[in-house]
Backbone as CSV, one residue per row, in Angstrom:
resi,resn,N_x,N_y,N_z,CA_x,CA_y,CA_z,C_x,C_y,C_z
1,UNK,0.843,-1.200,0.000,0.000,0.000,0.000,0.876,1.246,0.000
2,UNK,0.441,2.244,-0.776,1.191,3.489,-0.899,0.423,4.641,-0.248
3,UNK,1.164,5.530,0.411,0.576,6.664,1.124,1.232,7.966,0.680
4,UNK,0.448,9.029,0.625,0.976,10.368,0.356,1.282,11.047,1.681
5,UNK,2.504,11.517,1.835,2.923,12.244,3.035,3.183,13.698,2.678
6,UNK,2.425,14.599,3.315,2.574,16.045,3.132,3.368,16.595,4.306
7,UNK,4.508,17.187,4.019,5.407,17.648,5.071,5.255,19.154,5.290
8,UNK,4.695,19.528,6.430,4.748,20.897,6.966,4.235,21.983,6.021
9,UNK,3.055,21.796,5.486,2.458,22.816,4.617,1.723,23.840,5.484
10,UNK,2.509,24.568,6.258,1.999,25.467,7.296,2.259,26.922,6.946
11,UNK,1.427,27.799,7.507,1.487,29.216,7.159,2.865,29.841,7.380
12,UNK,3.559,29.455,8.433,4.851,30.089,8.701,5.913,29.748,7.668
13,UNK,5.689,28.702,6.863,6.635,28.350,5.810,6.228,28.904,4.448
14,UNK,5.105,29.612,4.407,4.607,30.187,3.164,4.928,31.678,3.113
15,UNK,4.843,32.309,1.949,5.133,33.747,1.853,4.395,34.555,2.914
16,UNK,5.127,35.418,3.600,4.578,36.207,4.691,4.725,35.559,6.042
17,UNK,5.146,34.291,6.075,5.312,33.580,7.336,6.639,33.881,7.995
18,UNK,6.772,33.413,9.221,7.964,33.705,10.022,9.223,33.066,9.449
19,UNK,9.071,31.949,8.762,10.211,31.246,8.165,9.808,30.846,6.747
20,UNK,9.521,31.864,5.949,8.971,31.637,4.611,9.984,30.950,3.699
21,UNK,9.545,29.891,3.053,10.352,29.187,2.057,10.018,29.786,0.695
22,UNK,11.016,30.241,-0.058,10.724,30.827,-1.365,9.852,29.909,-2.227
23,UNK,8.756,30.474,-2.729,7.796,29.745,-3.556,7.127,28.590,-2.812
24,UNK,7.136,28.632,-1.503,6.506,27.561,-0.741,5.037,27.396,-1.051
25,UNK,4.372,28.490,-1.430,2.946,28.423,-1.742,2.664,27.640,-3.021
26,UNK,3.695,27.474,-3.882,3.500,26.734,-5.123,3.255,25.249,-4.871
27,UNK,3.621,24.778,-3.695,3.498,23.358,-3.371,2.053,22.978,-3.046
28,UNK,1.299,23.908,-2.491,-0.052,23.593,-2.006,-0.975,23.092,-3.114
29,UNK,-1.063,23.769,-4.265,-1.960,23.230,-5.306,-1.511,21.870,-5.834
30,UNK,-0.217,21.598,-5.801,0.262,20.278,-6.215,-0.224,19.223,-5.229
31,UNK,-0.145,19.533,-3.938,-0.670,18.609,-2.922,-2.153,18.349,-3.147
32,UNK,-2.915,19.401,-3.376,-4.357,19.241,-3.593,-4.645,18.366,-4.810
33,UNK,-3.850,18.544,-5.852,-4.069,17.786,-7.082,-3.747,16.302,-6.921
34,UNK,-2.769,15.985,-6.062,-2.347,14.595,-5.920,-3.155,13.804,-4.893
35,UNK,-3.738,14.472,-3.928,-4.422,13.736,-2.859,-5.486,12.760,-3.349
36,UNK,-6.279,13.089,-4.370,-7.298,12.124,-4.813,-6.724,10.832,-5.396
37,UNK,-5.437,10.797,-5.678,-4.816,9.600,-6.250,-4.374,8.596,-5.186
38,UNK,-4.613,8.908,-3.912,-4.155,8.039,-2.826,-5.312,7.687,-1.901
39,UNK,-5.324,6.428,-1.477,-6.338,5.982,-0.526,-6.054,6.485,0.883
40,UNK,-4.789,6.803,1.153,-4.396,7.280,2.485,-3.479,8.480,2.329
41,UNK,-3.848,9.574,2.978,-3.049,10.802,2.975,-2.773,11.195,4.422
42,UNK,-1.502,11.407,4.739,-1.116,11.843,6.080,-0.259,13.099,5.957
43,UNK,-0.121,13.807,7.056,0.623,15.062,7.030,1.355,15.262,8.349
44,UNK,2.406,16.054,8.287,3.129,16.438,9.502,2.998,17.935,9.719
45,UNK,3.176,18.310,10.996,3.204,19.715,11.384,4.352,19.953,12.355
46,UNK,5.134,21.008,12.116,5.961,21.546,13.188,5.010,22.089,14.249
47,UNK,5.304,21.799,15.515,4.370,22.196,16.587,5.209,22.520,17.818
48,UNK,5.881,23.686,17.751,6.896,24.021,18.739,6.319,24.757,19.950
49,UNK,6.823,24.450,21.138,6.532,25.306,22.292,7.239,26.651,22.110
50,UNK,6.778,27.698,22.801,7.363,29.033,22.594,8.844,29.127,22.949
51,UNK,9.338,28.230,23.818,10.731,28.289,24.256,11.604,27.235,23.571
52,UNK,11.248,26.882,22.355,11.979,25.804,21.687,13.449,26.164,21.485
53,UNK,14.321,25.188,21.704,15.763,25.449,21.677,16.301,25.753,20.294
54,UNK,15.525,25.495,19.238,15.972,25.824,17.889,15.735,27.285,17.533
55,UNK,15.047,28.027,18.399,14.745,29.432,18.127,15.938,30.315,18.508
56,UNK,16.352,31.155,17.595,17.456,32.075,17.883,17.131,32.961,19.079
57,UNK,15.853,33.249,19.286,15.444,34.114,20.396,15.792,33.531,21.760
58,UNK,16.048,32.225,21.813,16.387,31.569,23.074,17.889,31.579,23.353
59,UNK,18.668,32.189,22.458,20.127,32.169,22.584,20.668,33.585,22.369
60,UNK,20.747,34.371,23.446,21.194,35.759,23.330,22.520,35.862,22.581
61,UNK,22.579,36.856,21.706,23.792,37.075,20.920,23.823,36.342,19.608
62,UNK,22.808,35.507,19.358,22.760,34.746,18.113,21.595,35.211,17.242
63,UNK,21.752,34.956,15.939,20.756,35.339,14.954,20.274,34.108,14.192
64,UNK,19.083,34.191,13.583,18.644,33.092,12.723,19.682,32.784,11.651
65,UNK,19.909,31.509,11.440,20.917,31.067,10.485,22.218,30.683,11.130
66,UNK,22.455,31.135,12.376,23.660,30.722,13.105,23.580,29.233,13.420
67,UNK,24.745,28.611,13.513,24.823,27.215,13.933,25.573,27.161,15.252
68,UNK,25.004,26.476,16.235,25.631,26.362,17.543,25.736,24.886,17.937
69,UNK,26.511,24.615,18.953,26.550,23.279,19.541,25.555,23.258,20.697
70,UNK,24.657,22.296,20.665,23.608,22.210,21.677,23.546,20.769,22.172
71,UNK,23.943,20.567,23.419,23.960,19.221,23.996,24.742,18.240,23.128
72,UNK,25.870,18.734,22.583,26.747,17.868,21.811,26.346,17.654,20.368
73,UNK,25.350,18.366,19.886,24.943,18.231,18.490,24.879,19.606,17.841
74,UNK,25.048,19.637,16.536,24.937,20.890,15.798,23.472,21.284,15.663
75,UNK,23.209,22.553,15.892,21.839,23.049,15.787,21.836,24.358,15.013
76,UNK,21.105,24.397,13.898,20.867,25.652,13.194,19.755,26.388,13.929
77,UNK,19.952,27.680,14.125,18.950,28.494,14.815,18.006,29.144,13.809
78,UNK,16.734,29.165,14.163,15.694,29.656,13.262,14.903,30.779,13.924
79,UNK,14.196,31.568,13.135,13.226,32.487,13.744,12.146,31.680,14.472
80,UNK,11.520,32.290,15.474,10.379,31.629,16.112,9.356,31.303,15.026
81,UNK,8.927,30.043,14.969,7.990,29.646,13.914,7.158,28.458,14.369
82,UNK,5.979,28.340,13.784,5.073,27.221,14.046,4.912,26.973,15.539
83,UNK,4.694,28.052,16.279,4.467,27.949,17.721,3.063,27.394,17.963
84,UNK,2.990,26.451,18.874,1.733,25.758,19.147,0.574,26.728,19.343
85,UNK,-0.518,26.489,18.645,-1.726,27.272,18.819,-1.779,28.576,18.055
86,UNK,-0.725,28.902,17.300,-0.730,30.145,16.540,-1.172,29.894,15.099
87,UNK,-1.548,30.976,14.436,-1.955,30.851,13.033,-0.790,30.358,12.179
88,UNK,0.419,30.757,12.518,1.575,30.329,11.744,1.759,28.823,11.745
89,UNK,1.269,28.159,12.776,1.417,26.706,12.879,0.320,25.947,12.130
90,UNK,-0.707,26.656,11.675,-1.821,25.977,11.009,-1.503,25.715,9.539
91,UNK,-2.188,24.729,8.978,-2.040,24.443,7.560,-2.501,25.640,6.724
92,UNK,-1.962,25.722,5.534,-2.403,26.739,4.589,-3.916,26.685,4.410
93,UNK,-4.538,27.854,4.325,-5.981,27.913,4.088,-6.347,27.290,2.742
94,UNK,-5.400,27.251,1.829,-5.661,26.737,0.480,-5.504,25.219,0.397
95,UNK,-5.025,24.596,1.478,-4.834,23.160,1.469,-6.158,22.437,1.726
96,UNK,-6.415,21.377,0.974,-7.633,20.579,1.164,-7.453,19.681,2.385
97,UNK,-7.687,20.252,3.534,-7.429,19.533,4.794,-8.392,18.364,5.005
98,UNK,-9.550,18.408,4.375,-10.511,17.338,4.545,-10.054,16.007,3.970
99,UNK,-9.056,16.040,3.097,-8.546,14.812,2.489,-7.446,14.161,3.321
100,UNK,-7.029,14.816,4.408,-5.944,14.307,5.249,-6.542,13.461,6.369
101,UNK,-6.128,12.189,6.440,-6.704,11.288,7.435,-6.020,11.342,8.794
102,UNK,-4.757,11.736,8.829,-4.042,11.780,10.111,-2.944,12.833,10.039
103,UNK,-2.722,13.519,11.175,-1.695,14.553,11.280,-0.762,14.194,12.424
104,UNK,0.547,14.327,12.182,1.554,13.968,13.178,2.377,15.209,13.526
105,UNK,2.451,15.477,14.833,3.106,16.681,15.330,4.562,16.386,15.651
106,UNK,5.438,17.338,15.337,6.863,17.153,15.583,7.465,18.433,16.151
107,UNK,8.633,18.279,16.794,9.254,19.441,17.417,8.548,19.898,18.672
108,UNK,7.842,18.993,19.343,7.069,19.370,20.528,7.919,19.432,21.796
109,UNK,9.076,18.773,21.784,9.988,18.792,22.933,10.905,20.008,22.799
110,UNK,10.901,20.923,23.773,11.705,22.149,23.637,13.197,21.888,23.529
111,UNK,13.650,20.699,23.917,15.088,20.421,23.915,15.589,19.877,22.588
112,UNK,14.685,19.408,21.730,15.100,18.724,20.520,14.356,19.243,19.308
113,UNK,15.100,19.480,18.227,14.451,19.788,16.966,13.947,18.487,16.362
114,UNK,13.091,18.602,15.374,12.529,17.409,14.742,12.214,17.742,13.299
115,UNK,13.239,17.700,12.460,12.999,17.930,11.038,12.141,16.818,10.448
116,UNK,12.448,15.588,10.819,11.759,14.435,10.246,10.324,14.326,10.747
117,UNK,9.450,13.868,9.857,8.062,13.593,10.239,7.934,12.304,11.030
118,UNK,9.041,11.532,11.133,8.982,10.236,11.793,9.578,10.235,13.193
119,UNK,10.696,10.953,13.380,11.418,10.940,14.652,12.000,12.317,14.936
120,UNK,12.330,12.559,16.213,13.101,13.771,16.508,14.527,13.580,15.996
121,UNK,15.305,14.666,16.014,16.626,14.620,15.394,17.601,13.708,16.125
122,UNK,17.306,13.371,17.356,18.144,12.431,18.086,17.680,10.989,17.974
123,UNK,16.568,10.777,17.225,15.975,9.445,17.088,15.665,8.824,18.455
124,UNK,15.267,9.680,19.387,14.888,9.197,20.715,13.394,8.948,20.808
125,UNK,12.629,9.713,20.043,11.175,9.653,20.177,10.519,9.645,18.802
126,UNK,9.579,8.729,18.630,8.804,8.657,17.394,7.637,9.634,17.452
127,UNK,7.265,10.159,16.303,6.057,10.987,16.228,4.796,10.134,16.200
128,UNK,4.976,8.835,16.000,3.837,7.930,15.850,3.517,7.606,14.406
129,UNK,4.166,8.304,13.477,3.854,8.101,12.066,4.255,6.705,11.578
130,UNK,5.462,6.252,11.906,5.899,4.966,11.382,5.026,3.841,11.935
131,UNK,4.611,3.937,13.185,3.725,2.930,13.759,2.366,2.932,13.052
132,UNK,1.867,4.118,12.777,0.591,4.268,12.083,0.654,3.617,10.703
133,UNK,1.729,3.859,9.985,1.863,3.300,8.641,1.974,1.775,8.681
134,UNK,2.742,1.281,9.617,2.914,-0.175,9.707,1.603,-0.874,10.049
135,UNK,0.819,-0.261,10.926,-0.470,-0.860,11.299,-1.402,-0.988,10.098
136,UNK,-1.204,-0.139,9.105,-2.075,-0.125,7.924,-1.444,-0.802,6.717
137,UNK,-0.321,-1.434,6.922,0.305,-2.181,5.842,0.954,-1.329,4.775
138,UNK,1.287,-0.108,5.116,1.934,0.783,4.148,3.384,0.362,3.963
139,UNK,3.791,0.186,2.705,5.182,-0.147,2.422,5.852,0.866,1.509
140,UNK,5.098,1.895,1.110,5.659,2.908,0.217,5.017,4.263,0.512
141,UNK,5.846,5.305,0.525,5.332,6.656,0.732,5.788,7.550,-0.409
142,UNK,4.903,8.430,-0.777,5.189,9.468,-1.770,5.204,10.787,-1.001
143,UNK,6.302,11.517,-1.072,6.537,12.651,-0.169,6.630,13.957,-0.944
144,UNK,5.992,14.986,-0.407,6.185,16.346,-0.906,6.035,17.303,0.260
145,UNK,6.496,18.545,0.091,6.317,19.537,1.149,7.491,20.454,1.324
146,UNK,7.624,20.965,2.552,8.601,21.995,2.882,9.395,21.596,4.119
147,UNK,10.647,21.858,4.098,11.437,22.315,2.968,12.324,21.171,2.492
148,UNK,12.648,21.207,1.204,13.425,20.135,0.581,14.668,19.786,1.373
149,UNK,15.412,20.815,1.784,16.747,20.619,2.357,16.748,20.374,3.857
150,UNK,15.579,20.348,4.473,15.513,20.075,5.912,14.457,19.001,6.208
151,UNK,13.213,19.391,6.329,12.212,18.442,6.817,11.859,17.360,5.800
152,UNK,11.813,17.707,4.516,11.569,16.677,3.511,12.731,15.693,3.489
153,UNK,13.941,16.221,3.433,15.127,15.354,3.388,15.167,14.406,4.592
154,UNK,14.989,14.947,5.790,15.054,14.117,6.989,13.944,13.074,7.011
155,UNK,12.753,13.447,6.579,11.632,12.505,6.556,11.896,11.364,5.585
156,UNK,12.410,11.706,4.418,12.694,10.692,3.402,13.780,9.737,3.879
157,UNK,14.853,10.273,4.436,15.946,9.412,4.887,15.496,8.504,6.030
158,UNK,14.670,9.013,6.931,14.154,8.163,8.014,13.230,7.079,7.467
159,UNK,12.384,7.431,6.514,11.474,6.442,5.940,12.256,5.322,5.248
160,UNK,13.318,5.685,4.552,14.156,4.674,3.913,14.818,3.778,4.949
161,UNK,15.301,4.383,6.031,15.931,3.587,7.083,14.946,2.625,7.734
162,UNK,13.677,2.987,7.724,12.647,2.125,8.301,12.162,1.066,7.319
163,UNK,12.774,1.007,6.144,12.458,-0.041,5.183,11.342,0.272,4.209
164,UNK,10.866,1.509,4.182,9.828,1.896,3.232,10.446,2.253,1.886
165,UNK,9.710,1.995,0.812,10.077,2.558,-0.484,9.581,3.998,-0.498
166,UNK,10.359,4.871,-1.101,10.041,6.300,-1.025,10.168,6.950,-2.400
167,UNK,9.158,7.720,-2.749,9.205,8.590,-3.922,9.126,10.033,-3.447
168,UNK,9.905,10.895,-4.064,9.919,12.315,-3.735,9.383,13.080,-4.938
169,UNK,8.339,13.863,-4.727,7.734,14.657,-5.800,8.543,15.952,-5.922
170,UNK,9.420,16.004,-6.904,10.397,17.096,-6.965,9.748,18.460,-7.159
171,UNK,8.699,18.550,-7.979,8.053,19.853,-8.177,7.098,20.179,-7.039
172,UNK,6.921,19.240,-6.106,6.093,19.464,-4.928,6.902,19.802,-3.698
173,UNK,8.152,20.208,-3.897,9.033,20.596,-2.784,9.709,21.917,-3.122
174,UNK,10.048,22.663,-2.102,10.851,23.875,-2.249,11.840,23.935,-1.094
175,UNK,13.004,24.572,-1.340,14.064,24.590,-0.351,14.278,25.925,0.314
176,UNK,14.843,25.892,1.523,15.244,27.106,2.225,16.474,27.707,1.562
177,UNK,17.458,26.857,1.257,18.690,27.266,0.599,19.463,28.322,1.389
178,UNK,19.792,27.965,2.658,20.703,28.833,3.403,22.007,28.982,2.655
179,UNK,22.427,27.924,1.986,23.543,27.972,1.047,22.988,27.646,-0.334
180,UNK,23.376,28.420,-1.349,22.846,28.153,-2.689,23.061,26.696,-3.097
181,UNK,22.001,26.092,-3.624,22.105,24.715,-4.081,21.793,23.677,-3.032
182,UNK,21.436,24.094,-1.808,21.115,23.124,-0.759,19.962,22.211,-1.167
183,UNK,18.992,22.749,-1.889,17.844,21.929,-2.273,18.252,20.818,-3.231
184,UNK,19.097,21.129,-4.211,19.541,20.104,-5.144,20.429,19.078,-4.458
185,UNK,21.276,19.542,-3.554,22.115,18.585,-2.815,21.245,17.646,-1.971
186,UNK,20.146,18.172,-1.429,19.235,17.329,-0.659,18.574,16.283,-1.553
187,UNK,18.131,16.688,-2.738,17.539,15.726,-3.667,18.553,14.656,-4.056
188,UNK,19.785,15.069,-4.302,20.831,14.103,-4.648,21.052,13.107,-3.508
189,UNK,21.050,13.617,-2.271,21.268,12.748,-1.109,20.121,11.751,-0.951
190,UNK,18.901,12.206,-1.163,17.751,11.317,-1.054,17.793,10.232,-2.127
191,UNK,18.146,10.636,-3.330,18.239,9.661,-4.420,19.361,8.664,-4.160
192,UNK,20.492,9.145,-3.690,21.615,8.253,-3.396,21.260,7.248,-2.306
193,UNK,20.388,7.660,-1.374,19.989,6.771,-0.285,18.945,5.747,-0.711
194,UNK,18.384,5.903,-1.921,17.435,4.923,-2.420,16.073,5.450,-2.805
195,UNK,15.824,6.758,-2.622,14.537,7.331,-3.003,14.449,7.478,-4.523
196,UNK,13.237,7.415,-5.040,12.978,7.650,-6.452,12.432,9.062,-6.622
197,UNK,13.027,9.832,-7.509,12.565,11.194,-7.769,11.542,11.158,-8.896
198,UNK,10.368,11.746,-8.653,9.287,11.753,-9.634,8.705,13.158,-9.711
199,UNK,7.927,13.408,-10.751,7.187,14.660,-10.866,5.727,14.415,-10.508
200,UNK,5.018,15.487,-10.209,3.596,15.336,-9.884,2.825,14.795,-11.083
201,UNK,3.243,15.134,-12.277,2.571,14.609,-13.472,2.726,13.093,-13.550
202,UNK,3.915,12.601,-13.257,4.123,11.148,-13.264,3.224,10.465,-12.233
203,UNK,3.134,11.044,-11.057,2.324,10.437,-10.001,0.856,10.382,-10.412
204,UNK,0.374,11.412,-11.075,-1.053,11.492,-11.388,-1.438,10.785,-12.682
205,UNK,-0.452,10.432,-13.517,-0.808,9.846,-14.815,-0.299,8.429,-15.020
206,UNK,0.701,7.998,-14.248,1.243,6.654,-14.451,0.658,5.678,-13.432
207,UNK,-0.046,4.642,-13.885,-0.691,3.714,-12.955,0.302,2.941,-12.093
208,UNK,1.549,2.816,-12.540,2.529,2.105,-11.717,3.071,2.978,-10.605
209,UNK,2.762,4.277,-10.649,3.222,5.188,-9.603,2.045,5.627,-8.735
210,UNK,0.944,6.055,-9.331,-0.168,6.538,-8.521,-0.901,5.365,-7.871
211,UNK,-1.653,5.667,-6.818,-2.364,4.610,-6.066,-3.437,3.970,-6.946
């Protein structure tokens, strides 16, 4: 069974948001177009407490984009974003939320970031997504969302490590690109790890790819 996974299609990652991904809004209509091709659609949300350790505001003297050592691991600092209960944390108004059967929250522990939709960055705690998929016999996921070089990449690599087949919808992702080309390097890394790169047109028109 194949499932569509929508990664973090939230207001704060769209134009005008606290951590806007360039052209992030272009992904939403692609998600809407692909959802009817899948029997199961799931989504992730960043859902941070206000004092999350990934926020630059929690580290005096630092700015968004800085990288620090935090409890022995590298941590990129971000603007406050997707704070629990705020409009920035909600899905885009343009997203067909009624087609999403389950939502998995990540980044809820103030001590740990969680780029992946499956686990926190330390792989200490599951979001519940992998268990949910296994209970339903899912062996393949088709992934799109924001951002290519962080949350999409981490989600895809974790899904591959868990033994799932993974397709990445390349035109359904956009990157932050703190360094130019980060998005392409992320796609290359996902492909090298075993993911298949596809376009939304392929997913919607090829019976061997779409559900």
